[in-house]
PASEBA-1860 file (N, C-alpha, C; in nm, 3 decimals):
! residues 307
1> MSTPTTSA> 7.469/19.020/9.793/7.515/19.038/9.656/7.611/18.925/9.619 ~ 7.588/18.868/9.504/7.679/18.764/9.457/7.813/18.825/9.421 ~ 7.916/18.743/9.416/8.052/18.793/9.394/8.099/18.769/9.253 ~ 8.115/18.875/9.170/8.172/18.858/9.038/8.317/18.813/9.048 ~ 8.357/18.718/8.965/8.492/18.665/8.979/8.580/18.678/8.856 ~ 8.523/18.684/8.737/8.606/18.695/8.618/8.544/18.794/8.522 ~ 8.623/18.888/8.476/8.572/18.995/8.392/8.627/18.985/8.252 ~ 8.543/18.951/8.156/8.586/18.948/8.016/8.542/19.078/7.952
9> VPSPPRPG> 8.611/19.186/7.983/8.566/19.319/7.944/8.679/19.398/7.881 ~ 8.643/19.499/7.798/8.743/19.592/7.752/8.791/19.678/7.867 ~ 8.921/19.714/7.867/8.971/19.788/7.981/9.051/19.913/7.947 ~ 9.189/19.910/7.962/9.255/20.037/7.978/9.268/20.119/7.852 ~ 9.277/20.252/7.866/9.315/20.336/7.753/9.462/20.315/7.720 ~ 9.512/20.385/7.620/9.651/20.369/7.580/9.745/20.388/7.699 ~ 9.848/20.303/7.712/9.941/20.317/7.823/10.004/20.455/7.825 ~ 9.998/20.519/7.943/10.061/20.649/7.960/9.979/20.766/7.909
17> EQPAPGER> 9.862/20.741/7.855/9.781/20.847/7.800/9.735/20.941/7.910 ~ 9.751/21.071/7.891/9.710/21.170/7.990/9.572/21.222/7.955 ~ 9.484/21.238/8.055/9.349/21.283/8.027/9.342/21.431/8.000 ~ 9.250/21.472/7.914/9.219/21.613/7.896/9.133/21.658/8.014 ~ 9.121/21.789/8.034/9.038/21.838/8.146/8.898/21.778/8.142 ~ 8.856/21.722/8.254/8.724/21.663/8.264/8.717/21.518/8.225 ~ 8.827/21.463/8.168/8.827/21.322/8.132/8.877/21.237/8.247 ~ 8.861/21.102/8.232/8.902/21.012/8.338/9.055/21.007/8.350
25> APWSAEAT> 9.102/20.967/8.468/9.246/20.956/8.492/9.304/20.841/8.411 ~ 9.436/20.843/8.385/9.499/20.731/8.314/9.477/20.601/8.390 ~ 9.471/20.492/8.314/9.454/20.361/8.376/9.576/20.326/8.460 ~ 9.554/20.263/8.573/9.665/20.214/8.654/9.626/20.082/8.717 ~ 9.726/19.995/8.738/9.701/19.866/8.800/9.651/19.884/8.942 ~ 9.710/19.978/9.014/9.673/19.998/9.154/9.526/20.037/9.168 ~ 9.483/20.134/9.088/9.342/20.177/9.095/9.249/20.065/9.053 ~ 9.291/19.987/8.953/9.207/19.877/8.906/9.194/19.769/9.012
33> LEAMERTG> 9.303/19.735/9.078/9.298/19.635/9.185/9.208/19.682/9.299 ~ 9.214/19.810/9.330/9.125/19.864/9.435/8.979/19.851/9.394 ~ 8.950/19.882/9.266/8.812/19.870/9.218/8.767/19.724/9.217 ~ 8.857/19.634/9.184/8.823/19.492/9.184/8.792/19.444/9.325 ~ 8.866/19.493/9.423/8.836/19.457/9.563/8.699/19.511/9.602 ~ 8.670/19.631/9.559/8.542/19.693/9.597/8.424/19.616/9.539 ~ 8.439/19.566/9.417/8.327/19.495/9.352/8.334/19.344/9.370 ~ 8.437/19.293/9.439/8.450/19.150/9.458/8.488/19.075/9.333
41> TAVQLLSV> 8.566/19.139/9.245/8.610/19.077/9.121/8.749/19.018/9.140 ~ 8.761/18.889/9.117/8.889/18.822/9.142/8.988/18.842/9.029 ~ 8.941/18.837/8.903/9.029/18.844/8.787/8.969/18.940/8.685 ~ 9.053/19.020/8.625/9.008/19.105/8.515/9.093/19.078/8.392 ~ 9.027/19.057/8.279/9.096/19.040/8.151/9.109/19.176/8.085 ~ 9.233/19.217/8.062/9.261/19.350/8.010/9.268/19.350/7.858 ~ 9.223/19.460/7.799/9.236/19.480/7.655/9.231/19.629/7.629 ~ 9.270/19.670/7.510/9.252/19.808/7.468/9.141/19.812/7.363
49> PFIPRSQN> 9.053/19.910/7.369/8.936/19.913/7.279/8.965/19.978/7.145 ~ 9.081/19.950/7.087/9.115/20.006/6.957/9.218/19.915/6.890 ~ 9.231/19.928/6.760/9.338/19.862/6.684/9.427/19.974/6.629 ~ 9.555/19.979/6.668/9.640/20.089/6.621/9.667/20.080/6.472 ~ 9.672/20.196/6.409/9.710/20.206/6.268/9.819/20.312/6.256 ~ 9.905/20.297/6.157/10.017/20.389/6.139/9.967/20.516/6.071 ~ 9.938/20.617/6.151/9.891/20.744/6.100/9.968/20.855/6.171 ~ 9.985/20.966/6.101/10.052/21.082/6.159/10.189/21.046/6.216
57> GGDARALA> 10.261/20.959/6.145/10.396/20.924/6.187/10.403/20.815/6.292 ~ 10.290/20.764/6.342/10.291/20.659/6.443/10.324/20.524/6.382 ~ 10.371/20.434/6.464/10.406/20.299/6.419/10.312/20.200/6.487 ~ 10.217/20.146/6.411/10.115/20.058/6.466/10.176/19.932/6.524 ~ 10.275/19.876/6.455/10.336/19.752/6.503/10.406/19.775/6.637 ~ 10.478/19.886/6.646/10.551/19.915/6.770/10.454/19.939/6.885 ~ 10.343/20.009/6.858/10.247/20.035/6.964/10.180/19.906/7.011 ~ 10.138/19.821/6.917/10.076/19.694/6.956/10.174/19.609/7.037
65> RHINEDMA> 10.301/19.604/6.994/10.401/19.527/7.068/10.421/19.584/7.209 ~ 10.425/19.715/7.220/10.440/19.780/7.351/10.324/19.744/7.443 ~ 10.202/19.751/7.390/10.084/19.720/7.471/10.088/19.575/7.515 ~ 10.119/19.484/7.424/10.118/19.341/7.458/10.226/19.306/7.559 ~ 10.344/19.364/7.544/10.450/19.336/7.639/10.421/19.396/7.775 ~ 10.356/19.514/7.777/10.314/19.570/7.905/10.210/19.482/7.973 ~ 10.117/19.430/7.895/10.016/19.340/7.952/10.082/19.216/8.010 ~ 10.174/19.157/7.934/10.240/19.035/7.980/10.320/19.061/8.108
73> ALIGEHPE> 10.385/19.177/8.116/10.460/19.211/8.237/10.367/19.227/8.355 ~ 10.252/19.291/8.333/10.156/19.310/8.441/10.099/19.176/8.489 ~ 10.071/19.087/8.394/10.021/18.954/8.432/10.129/18.880/8.511 ~ 10.255/18.898/8.472/10.363/18.835/8.546/10.371/18.882/8.689 ~ 10.338/19.009/8.713/10.339/19.063/8.849/10.216/19.021/8.927 ~ 10.103/19.002/8.859/9.976/18.968/8.927/9.908/18.855/8.850 ~ 9.967/18.737/8.845/9.912/18.630/8.759/9.775/18.582/8.801 ~ 9.738/18.603/8.927/9.606/18.557/8.972/9.501/18.666/8.964
81> RFGGLACL> 9.540/18.787/8.924/9.444/18.897/8.922/9.416/18.949/8.781 ~ 9.512/18.930/8.688/9.494/18.986/8.554/9.518/18.880/8.446 ~ 9.440/18.893/8.338/9.468/18.825/8.213/9.480/18.931/8.106 ~ 9.515/18.891/7.984/9.532/18.989/7.878/9.487/18.939/7.743 ~ 9.425/19.029/7.666/9.381/19.000/7.530/9.467/19.080/7.435 ~ 9.532/19.013/7.342/9.634/19.074/7.257/9.579/19.185/7.170 ~ 9.658/19.290/7.157/9.632/19.400/7.064/9.707/19.371/6.934 ~ 9.642/19.388/6.820/9.705/19.363/6.690/9.710/19.491/6.609
89> PGDDPHAM> 9.818/19.514/6.533/9.825/19.634/6.448/9.730/19.622/6.331 ~ 9.674/19.736/6.289/9.570/19.733/6.187/9.611/19.777/6.049 ~ 9.742/19.779/6.021/9.785/19.825/5.889/9.763/19.720/5.780 ~ 9.792/19.594/5.809/9.771/19.489/5.710/9.761/19.354/5.780 ~ 9.695/19.258/5.717/9.674/19.127/5.781/9.803/19.054/5.815 ~ 9.908/19.074/5.738/10.033/19.003/5.767/10.094/19.053/5.897 ~ 10.088/19.184/5.920/10.136/19.238/6.047/10.052/19.185/6.163 ~ 9.922/19.171/6.141/9.835/19.114/6.243/9.877/18.971/6.278
97> LDELAYAL> 9.905/18.891/6.175/9.942/18.753/6.198/10.075/18.743/6.273 ~ 10.170/18.830/6.239/10.298/18.828/6.308/10.281/18.859/6.456 ~ 10.202/18.962/6.487/10.186/19.001/6.627/10.100/18.899/6.702 ~ 10.004/18.839/6.633/9.922/18.735/6.694/10.011/18.620/6.742 ~ 10.102/18.575/6.657/10.190/18.464/6.695/10.278/18.502/6.813 ~ 10.331/18.623/6.812/10.418/18.666/6.922/10.339/18.676/7.053 ~ 10.220/18.736/7.045/10.141/18.758/7.166/10.094/18.627/7.229 ~ 10.059/18.529/7.146/10.006/18.403/7.200/10.115/18.301/7.228
105> DVLHLDGV> 10.214/18.292/7.141/10.314/18.185/7.153/10.434/18.225/7.238 ~ 10.466/18.354/7.243/10.581/18.400/7.320/10.536/18.463/7.452 ~ 10.441/18.556/7.443/10.393/18.623/7.564/10.287/18.542/7.639 ~ 10.223/18.449/7.571/10.120/18.363/7.630/10.002/18.443/7.686 ~ 9.959/18.543/7.610/9.837/18.615/7.647/9.717/18.522/7.629 ~ 9.605/18.561/7.687/9.492/18.469/7.702/9.395/18.469/7.585 ~ 9.405/18.565/7.498/9.313/18.576/7.386/9.349/18.696/7.303 ~ 9.253/18.744/7.224/9.277/18.851/7.128/9.164/18.951/7.139
113> ALTSNVAG> 9.195/19.079/7.118/9.093/19.182/7.109/9.097/19.245/6.971 ~ 8.983/19.247/6.903/8.969/19.314/6.775/8.862/19.422/6.788 ~ 8.838/19.494/6.681/8.730/19.592/6.679/8.630/19.557/6.571 ~ 8.512/19.614/6.581/8.404/19.578/6.490/8.435/19.615/6.345 ~ 8.521/19.713/6.324/8.569/19.742/6.189/8.707/19.806/6.200 ~ 8.783/19.798/6.095/8.911/19.868/6.084/8.906/19.950/5.956 ~ 8.904/20.083/5.971/8.898/20.174/5.856/8.781/20.140/5.764 ~ 8.667/20.105/5.825/8.548/20.074/5.746/8.543/19.934/5.691
121> RYLGNPWW> 8.641/19.851/5.722/8.638/19.711/5.678/8.572/19.627/5.787 ~ 8.456/19.568/5.756/8.383/19.486/5.850/8.420/19.339/5.830 ~ 8.374/19.253/5.920/8.424/19.115/5.923/8.395/19.035/5.796 ~ 8.301/19.076/5.717/8.276/19.008/5.591/8.372/19.047/5.480 ~ 8.453/19.149/5.502/8.548/19.196/5.402/8.663/19.096/5.387 ~ 8.703/19.061/5.265/8.814/18.966/5.247/8.944/19.007/5.315 ~ 8.961/19.136/5.344/9.082/19.185/5.413/9.106/19.110/5.543 ~ 8.998/19.070/5.611/9.010/19.002/5.740/9.043/18.853/5.727
129> QPLLAELN> 9.026/18.795/5.612/9.022/18.649/5.604/9.151/18.578/5.649 ~ 9.271/18.629/5.617/9.390/18.559/5.671/9.392/18.551/5.823 ~ 9.355/18.662/5.887/9.352/18.661/6.034/9.242/18.570/6.085 ~ 9.123/18.578/6.027/9.013/18.494/6.073/9.046/18.346/6.057 ~ 9.116/18.312/5.949/9.154/18.172/5.930/9.246/18.124/6.042 ~ 9.340/18.208/6.084/9.431/18.169/6.191/9.361/18.166/6.327 ~ 9.272/18.261/6.350/9.195/18.259/6.474/9.105/18.136/6.479 ~ 9.050/18.098/6.366/8.969/17.977/6.359/9.054/17.853/6.386
137> RRAVPVLL> 9.174/17.849/6.329/9.263/17.734/6.351/9.300/17.720/6.498 ~ 9.327/17.832/6.563/9.368/17.830/6.703/9.248/17.817/6.798 ~ 9.127/17.852/6.748/9.006/17.852/6.833/9.029/17.933/6.961 ~ 9.094/18.047/6.945/9.129/18.132/7.060/9.015/18.231/7.085 ~ 8.982/18.263/7.211/8.876/18.361/7.237/8.912/18.499/7.182 ~ 8.815/18.562/7.116/8.835/18.693/7.054/8.726/18.787/7.104 ~ 8.768/18.892/7.174/8.675/18.997/7.213/8.660/19.093/7.096 ~ 8.540/19.110/7.046/8.514/19.197/6.931/8.459/19.330/6.984
145> HLTSCPHA> 8.552/19.421/7.014/8.510/19.546/7.075/8.445/19.637/6.972 ~ 8.339/19.702/7.012/8.271/19.794/6.923/8.354/19.921/6.906 ~ 8.335/19.988/6.791/8.406/20.112/6.764/8.322/20.196/6.669 ~ 8.373/20.311/6.632/8.300/20.399/6.541/8.306/20.346/6.399 ~ 8.197/20.361/6.327/8.200/20.336/6.184/8.252/20.463/6.116 ~ 8.290/20.456/5.989/8.345/20.575/5.923/8.251/20.694/5.920 ~ 8.122/20.671/5.938/8.023/20.779/5.933/7.961/20.806/6.070 ~ 8.035/20.775/6.176/7.979/20.785/6.311/7.937/20.927/6.346
153> TELALGRN> 8.011/21.026/6.300/7.977/21.165/6.335/7.837/21.200/6.287 ~ 7.807/21.163/6.162/7.673/21.193/6.109/7.567/21.105/6.174 ~ 7.597/20.976/6.190/7.497/20.884/6.243/7.466/20.910/6.389 ~ 7.563/20.960/6.465/7.540/20.986/6.607/7.461/21.114/6.631 ~ 7.438/21.193/6.525/7.354/21.313/6.533/7.402/21.411/6.639 ~ 7.535/21.422/6.651/7.591/21.518/6.746/7.605/21.467/6.887 ~ 7.553/21.346/6.915/7.570/21.286/7.048/7.699/21.204/7.050 ~ 7.739/21.166/7.170/7.855/21.080/7.182/7.826/20.945/7.117
161> PPVIEYLF> 7.912/20.895/7.029/7.887/20.766/6.964/7.862/20.650/7.061 ~ 7.922/20.646/7.181/7.894/20.534/7.270/7.747/20.522/7.314 ~ 7.669/20.629/7.300/7.530/20.622/7.347/7.455/20.511/7.272 ~ 7.458/20.514/7.139/7.395/20.405/7.062/7.478/20.362/6.943 ~ 7.555/20.454/6.881/7.617/20.421/6.752/7.720/20.310/6.764 ~ 7.803/20.311/6.867/7.899/20.202/6.884/7.828/20.066/6.887 ~ 7.714/20.062/6.955/7.642/19.936/6.970/7.590/19.884/6.836 ~ 7.548/19.976/6.751/7.501/19.933/6.620/7.615/19.878/6.536
169> DTARTITD> 7.738/19.920/6.564/7.849/19.867/6.485/7.872/19.719/6.513 ~ 7.840/19.674/6.634/7.847/19.530/6.662/7.748/19.454/6.575 ~ 7.625/19.500/6.572/7.524/19.434/6.488/7.562/19.441/6.341 ~ 7.621/19.551/6.301/7.660/19.571/6.160/7.766/19.469/6.117 ~ 7.868/19.452/6.200/7.978/19.363/6.158/7.940/19.216/6.165 ~ 7.860/19.177/6.265/7.817/19.037/6.273/7.722/19.005/6.158 ~ 7.634/19.098/6.123/7.544/19.075/6.010/7.624/19.063/5.880 ~ 7.724/19.149/5.864/7.810/19.141/5.746/7.879/19.005/5.739
177> ALFAGVFH> 7.931/18.960/5.853/7.999/18.830/5.857/7.902/18.716/5.824 ~ 7.782/18.723/5.878/7.682/18.619/5.850/7.652/18.608/5.701 ~ 7.620/18.720/5.637/7.580/18.716/5.497/7.698/18.687/5.405 ~ 7.821/18.714/5.451/7.939/18.684/5.371/7.985/18.539/5.387 ~ 7.920/18.463/5.475/7.955/18.324/5.493/8.077/18.300/5.581 ~ 8.114/18.400/5.661/8.234/18.388/5.745/8.225/18.269/5.839 ~ 8.108/18.245/5.895/8.096/18.139/5.996/8.087/18.000/5.933 ~ 8.057/17.992/5.804/8.071/17.865/5.733/8.218/17.835/5.707
185> THPDLTLI> 8.291/17.938/5.666/8.433/17.921/5.635/8.516/17.899/5.760 ~ 8.477/17.965/5.868/8.555/17.961/5.993/8.464/17.920/6.109 ~ 8.421/17.794/6.114/8.320/17.752/6.213/8.371/17.749/6.356 ~ 8.505/17.755/6.377/8.557/17.749/6.512/8.597/17.886/6.567 ~ 8.554/17.992/6.500/8.574/18.126/6.556/8.503/18.136/6.691 ~ 8.571/18.189/6.790/8.514/18.205/6.924/8.508/18.354/6.954 ~ 8.393/18.414/6.927/8.378/18.559/6.940/8.300/18.595/7.065 ~ 8.347/18.700/7.134/8.279/18.756/7.250/8.232/18.896/7.213
193> LPHLGGPL> 8.103/18.922/7.226/8.047/19.052/7.193/8.018/19.129/7.322 ~ 8.083/19.243/7.342/8.053/19.323/7.462/7.911/19.377/7.459 ~ 7.865/19.418/7.577/7.736/19.486/7.592/7.621/19.401/7.537 ~ 7.634/19.269/7.556/7.530/19.174/7.513/7.493/19.189/7.366 ~ 7.593/19.228/7.287/7.571/19.236/7.142/7.494/19.358/7.098 ~ 7.472/19.457/7.187/7.397/19.575/7.149/7.259/19.539/7.099 ~ 7.218/19.591/6.982/7.082/19.561/6.932/7.071/19.426/6.862 ~ 7.180/19.351/6.853/7.178/19.226/6.777/7.068/19.130/6.823
201> PALAWRIA> 7.053/19.105/6.955/6.946/19.011/6.994/6.807/19.055/6.948 ~ 6.779/19.186/6.957/6.647/19.234/6.916/6.627/19.222/6.765 ~ 6.735/19.227/6.688/6.726/19.219/6.543/6.743/19.077/6.490 ~ 6.771/18.982/6.577/6.810/18.848/6.533/6.705/18.783/6.443 ~ 6.579/18.787/6.482/6.475/18.722/6.402/6.465/18.787/6.264 ~ 6.471/18.920/6.261/6.463/18.991/6.133/6.580/18.955/6.043 ~ 6.702/18.954/6.100/6.820/18.918/6.021/6.805/18.778/5.964 ~ 6.760/18.686/6.047/6.743/18.547/6.002/6.641/18.538/5.889
209> ECTTMPGP> 6.528/18.604/5.904/6.425/18.596/5.801/6.469/18.661/5.671 ~ 6.553/18.764/5.680/6.597/18.833/5.559/6.691/18.747/5.474 ~ 6.741/18.638/5.529/6.822/18.548/5.446/6.738/18.480/5.338 ~ 6.606/18.479/5.354/6.518/18.416/5.255/6.484/18.512/5.141 ~ 6.526/18.637/5.153/6.496/18.738/5.051/6.612/18.748/4.952 ~ 6.587/18.793/4.830/6.695/18.806/4.731/6.804/18.899/4.781 ~ 6.929/18.866/4.749/7.041/18.950/4.791/7.171/18.886/4.752 ~ 7.282/18.955/4.777/7.414/18.903/4.739/7.467/18.801/4.839
217> HDPSAITP> 7.394/18.692/4.855/7.438/18.584/4.943/7.385/18.453/4.887 ~ 7.440/18.343/4.935/7.398/18.210/4.890/7.282/18.163/4.977 ~ 7.159/18.166/4.925/7.043/18.131/5.008/7.040/17.985/5.050 ~ 7.119/17.899/4.984/7.122/17.759/5.025/7.211/17.739/5.148 ~ 7.302/17.834/5.173/7.393/17.822/5.288/7.361/17.922/5.398 ~ 7.327/18.044/5.358/7.295/18.149/5.456/7.144/18.146/5.478 ~ 7.101/18.068/5.573/6.960/18.041/5.598/6.920/18.093/5.735 ~ 6.790/18.100/5.764/6.749/18.138/5.899/6.809/18.046/6.005
225> EHVTDVLA> 6.818/17.917/5.975/6.874/17.823/6.072/7.022/17.852/6.097 ~ 7.095/17.889/5.993/7.237/17.922/6.009/7.253/18.044/6.099 ~ 7.174/18.146/6.075/7.182/18.267/6.158/7.151/18.233/6.303 ~ 7.048/18.156/6.325/7.010/18.118/6.461/7.121/18.040/6.530 ~ 7.181/17.947/6.459/7.288/17.864/6.518/7.411/17.949/6.551 ~ 7.448/18.039/6.460/7.567/18.123/6.484/7.545/18.214/6.604 ~ 7.431/18.280/6.610/7.407/18.374/6.720/7.401/18.301/6.854 ~ 7.351/18.179/6.854/7.347/18.102/6.978/7.486/18.063/7.024
233> ALYYDTAM> 7.581/18.048/6.930/7.716/18.001/6.965/7.810/18.115/7.003 ~ 7.774/18.240/6.974/7.857/18.352/7.015/7.850/18.370/7.166 ~ 7.948/18.442/7.220/7.948/18.477/7.363/7.916/18.625/7.376 ~ 7.852/18.661/7.485/7.805/18.798/7.506/7.841/18.840/7.648 ~ 7.907/18.956/7.662/7.936/18.998/7.799/7.833/19.100/7.847 ~ 7.825/19.116/7.979/7.716/19.191/8.040/7.755/19.335/8.073 ~ 7.864/19.386/8.016/7.905/19.523/8.044/7.791/19.620/8.013 ~ 7.753/19.698/8.114/7.642/19.794/8.103/7.518/19.728/8.046
241> GGSPHALL> 7.498/19.600/8.080/7.383/19.529/8.024/7.325/19.427/8.118 ~ 7.329/19.453/8.248/7.280/19.354/8.342/7.131/19.358/8.368 ~ 7.062/19.460/8.318/6.920/19.472/8.346/6.838/19.380/8.257 ~ 6.713/19.353/8.294/6.627/19.268/8.210/6.611/19.322/8.069 ~ 6.616/19.455/8.050/6.600/19.513/7.916/6.702/19.456/7.818 ~ 6.822/19.429/7.866/6.927/19.376/7.779/6.942/19.225/7.792 ~ 6.932/19.174/7.915/6.953/19.031/7.937/6.846/18.944/7.872 ~ 6.722/18.982/7.887/6.615/18.895/7.838/6.617/18.878/7.687
249> PALQITST> 6.639/18.984/7.607/6.654/18.960/7.461/6.772/18.870/7.429 ~ 6.885/18.886/7.500/7.001/18.800/7.475/6.968/18.654/7.503 ~ 6.889/18.632/7.607/6.854/18.494/7.642/6.750/18.434/7.549 ~ 6.697/18.513/7.458/6.611/18.459/7.354/6.693/18.400/7.239 ~ 6.821/18.441/7.227/6.901/18.390/7.115/7.014/18.299/7.161 ~ 7.046/18.297/7.290/7.149/18.209/7.342/7.110/18.167/7.482 ~ 7.198/18.095/7.550/7.169/18.046/7.685/7.268/18.108/7.784 ~ 7.241/18.090/7.911/7.327/18.151/8.012/7.470/18.100/8.006
257> DHLLFGTD> 7.494/17.983/7.947/7.633/17.936/7.940/7.714/18.008/7.832 ~ 7.651/18.102/7.762/7.723/18.185/7.665/7.722/18.333/7.706 ~ 7.694/18.359/7.832/7.703/18.495/7.886/7.824/18.506/7.977 ~ 7.893/18.620/7.973/8.011/18.644/8.053/7.994/18.773/8.132 ~ 8.041/18.771/8.256/8.037/18.891/8.338/8.130/18.997/8.281 ~ 8.079/19.117/8.263/8.160/19.229/8.216/8.117/19.357/8.283 ~ 8.208/19.455/8.286/8.179/19.580/8.358/8.204/19.705/8.275 ~ 8.283/19.697/8.168/8.333/19.813/8.094/8.427/19.895/8.182
265> AGAAPAAI> 8.501/19.827/8.271/8.596/19.895/8.358/8.699/19.969/8.274 ~ 8.734/20.090/8.318/8.825/20.174/8.245/8.753/20.271/8.153 ~ 8.627/20.245/8.123/8.547/20.335/8.039/8.424/20.384/8.114 ~ 8.349/20.293/8.174/8.228/20.331/8.247/8.263/20.385/8.386 ~ 8.195/20.489/8.433/8.217/20.537/8.570/8.180/20.431/8.672 ~ 8.242/20.440/8.790/8.220/20.340/8.895/8.072/20.329/8.932 ~ 8.000/20.441/8.935/7.859/20.436/8.974/7.776/20.355/8.875 ~ 7.807/20.367/8.746/7.734/20.289/8.645/7.768/20.141/8.658
273> IDRAITAL> 7.895/20.111/8.683/7.935/19.971/8.702/7.861/19.912/8.821 ~ 7.853/19.986/8.931/7.783/19.936/9.049/7.637/19.909/9.019 ~ 7.572/20.000/8.947/7.430/19.980/8.915/7.411/19.862/8.820 ~ 7.505/19.844/8.726/7.495/19.731/8.634/7.511/19.598/8.706 ~ 7.604/19.592/8.803/7.622/19.469/8.880/7.499/19.440/8.964 ~ 7.442/19.544/9.024/7.320/19.525/9.101/7.208/19.473/9.013 ~ 7.195/19.529/8.892/7.091/19.483/8.800/7.113/19.337/8.763 ~ 7.238/19.301/8.735/7.268/19.163/8.699/7.234/19.066/8.811
281> TTTLHGND> 7.274/19.100/8.931/7.257/19.007/9.042/7.116/19.005/9.098 ~ 7.031/19.093/9.051/6.889/19.085/9.088/6.805/19.029/8.973 ~ 6.866/19.012/8.855/6.796/18.955/8.741/6.822/18.805/8.730 ~ 6.948/18.765/8.750/6.985/18.624/8.746/7.011/18.573/8.888 ~ 6.989/18.443/8.909/7.005/18.387/9.043/7.064/18.246/9.033 ~ 7.116/18.198/9.144/7.156/18.059/9.158/7.261/18.017/9.056 ~ 7.243/17.899/8.997/7.340/17.844/8.905/7.360/17.932/8.781 ~ 7.253/17.996/8.734/7.267/18.084/8.618/7.360/18.200/8.649
289> LHAVEHDN> 7.343/18.262/8.763/7.428/18.374/8.800/7.573/18.329/8.820 ~ 7.591/18.215/8.885/7.726/18.165/8.908/7.796/18.133/8.776 ~ 7.722/18.081/8.680/7.781/18.052/8.549/7.829/18.179/8.481 ~ 7.747/18.284/8.486/7.783/18.410/8.421/7.901/18.475/8.491 ~ 7.903/18.470/8.622/8.008/18.536/8.699/8.139/18.458/8.705 ~ 8.134/18.329/8.674/8.250/18.247/8.706/8.275/18.136/8.604 ~ 8.184/18.039/8.596/8.211/17.914/8.525/8.235/17.933/8.376 ~ 8.155/18.019/8.311/8.165/18.032/8.166/8.301/18.087/8.124
297> ALRLFPRL> 8.351/18.185/8.197/8.481/18.242/8.163/8.594/18.142/8.185 ~ 8.581/18.060/8.288/8.686/17.961/8.314/8.694/17.857/8.205 ~ 8.581/17.824/8.142/8.584/17.732/8.028/8.656/17.794/7.908 ~ 8.638/17.924/7.888/8.698/17.991/7.774/8.847/18.019/7.794 ~ 8.887/18.044/7.918/9.023/18.086/7.947/9.086/17.987/8.044 ~ 9.144/17.880/7.992/9.191/17.770/8.078/9.301/17.810/8.176 ~ 9.384/17.911/8.142/9.488/17.951/8.239/9.425/18.000/8.368 ~ 9.311/18.068/8.358/9.243/18.117/8.478/9.188/18.001/8.560
305> AAR> 9.143/17.898/8.492/9.088/17.782/8.564/9.197/17.707/8.639 ~ 9.321/17.715/8.589/9.431/17.640/8.650/9.502/17.716/8.760 ~ 9.464/17.841/8.781/9.538/17.922/8.879/9.507/17.878/9.021
END
């Protein structure tokens, strides 16, 4: 079995969160390091799969700051084993920009974690534009974690949203961004899509061709070629997606140098992670496998390359 070395994956639940009966135990560094030893993972990039908002008396800014400072402290204790992707508060873009500057310039975290939508606002919504402009200026890696859409309860048909609905939200937000011209305005955005982009690779040709049909977009700028170029330039992680069913469609829209090893650690059970790694290491081989497990992440995250 090849050795996974860098994990660009979503990780812990809220710090200190206690599980309900039957749920997973709270995240801990010790348990994570043990799991990393078991799977041969040298470094894990930590993030939280949500953007806090001030609801029910909570303070989104304070929670995001707490998460980021905890991450920075953990990286300080284990600089060769952990990296961190900044959490940003979701109340307004100005608060996001303030925390982004603190997390990157003061705490020196390795990147940023966002979600596919915030309160139903997808990446094509002008609400995101101040943050996207700054992320474009910095060209910092951004993990775009999937989340529920406002209608997830109905769309999931009574099943758990992670089964399929979360994955469709990735395709939904990238399609919205494409047709809104986000990637023309912000060409240096560096986005990482977990789970190999969900259904996005399978829908890529259809999305591209639909740019030629009438709609609320500029057909001279939003073209099939633009869609193809953008999707090829995105990064895709292999969390719960190492089998040919997921890998081969992704490799139709991008190349192995845009794939990153991922596990969904902290969310997926250990048995699923083990099966996903086995699928990955029996689907890819040689230089391609080494690139996915190691080289590609080191290009994106220079602090890890310098360790």
